Phi, psi and omega in degrees: 000121179264162181293341182258002182292130175279132183202174171248137193243115181255103180249116184240159181195170176057226181244098179059040175252144183220147177279125177239157179276186185296337178272002181078024181241166175296129181305137181223139180137204176282165185299335181295348178287348181273163176306145184303330181297342181261009185303321183258008182291146181263109179268158174240135176285134181227349182191189177218145182220115179052044177083356180254140176292149177249125182247145186238139174219128175256117179277354176105162185287334186259003182292146175296122184249023183305322184267012182251174183232155176295143179305323183298341182300325178296320180293314181298326180283354180085012179273079188296316182288322175299317179294320180298313182289322176296324176295319176298316178301315182294321178296323178292321178294316178302318178301312181297317182295325187261003179230053178278341179228149184289133178285346180267314185239352177083000181287155176300147179246149178228160178301138180273132183297135172088353179201162178278090180206164174243144181221144177257175184291345176273357178091005178284128181245147174226154183237162182307135180284137174232126182254111182287133179228152171254153173218132193220136172261121181257124181255142173228094187064232180275001185256161181232142179278120178231149184223149172264115184276137185298326186296325183244023188288132173237113188299326184284335179206073185293140174266134177250142180214182180279172183273150182207162177182164182280145176284134179266161180301135177077012185246136173273171187294320180295321176295321179297317178303308182298317182294311184297317180298316181292317181298320187273333186231348183079009183261139172262141183235164176218175178052053179287127185228133179284142180243300185190175179229163178209125172296141183225103191277045181233069359260339187203050182265155167239107183276123178249114190270140180224160163242156178208160179255143175299136176247308183196170174105161175247147184294126173219105189285148174279108192300327183281350179250318188239149173268321181200160176207149180195165172269132184238141172271164185297336184267005178216048182281144172280186175295134186249166175299157183291158172299151183098346176265150177293333177300313180295321179299316180296320179298312182294321177298316183294316181291336176274359180077020180252174176082000000 
């Protein structure tokens, strides 16, 4: 890396915090565009964006993040590629932070040359963890099933979104869709259809989006997961997830009769 190399600089710290420039974007340019305190920092190349290399630096979990911004800010601002790459950077950092010791023999692990992996002195290698999840929009005629999730619930202005959950061992994606919808809402579905996917770095999920049609059942929410759930028409929607999320995309596709 030369002092005159043009690049994009991903500096992360704390819990999903990232350094942004005055425009609210990932810093781009020569390394001198970064704060002077980072002049001698050792970055690692991890990707490429519009012909420019992307370099990563983790300042650590305990670093003061006063001058940094939440990773989600890129998504809210509509910077989809910036958010995707920042999410990739964060997933790689999470992997390094949580794999300092070997899960087989307990020995210290170090970065493996030539690839994003950790290896111990016994030769045991591990790779970044990816947790497969489904996320599904369920349609009932012109209406869509939306739920207020307990984890992010705000009583004064609750956000409603589609249902989601982790894939279990030995389960295919379509089975996971049917199980998660029934467990969380008491609804049976049919015509499960794949739409698209989105990496989700909180902390290392891969969201696989589906639509499905209502088959039978009455709504009965899973209390430890949901606060409320209901079918909504397009003219009486509650507050929805932000644009740039696969949840919002699925909602809009379903209400448009697509997917």
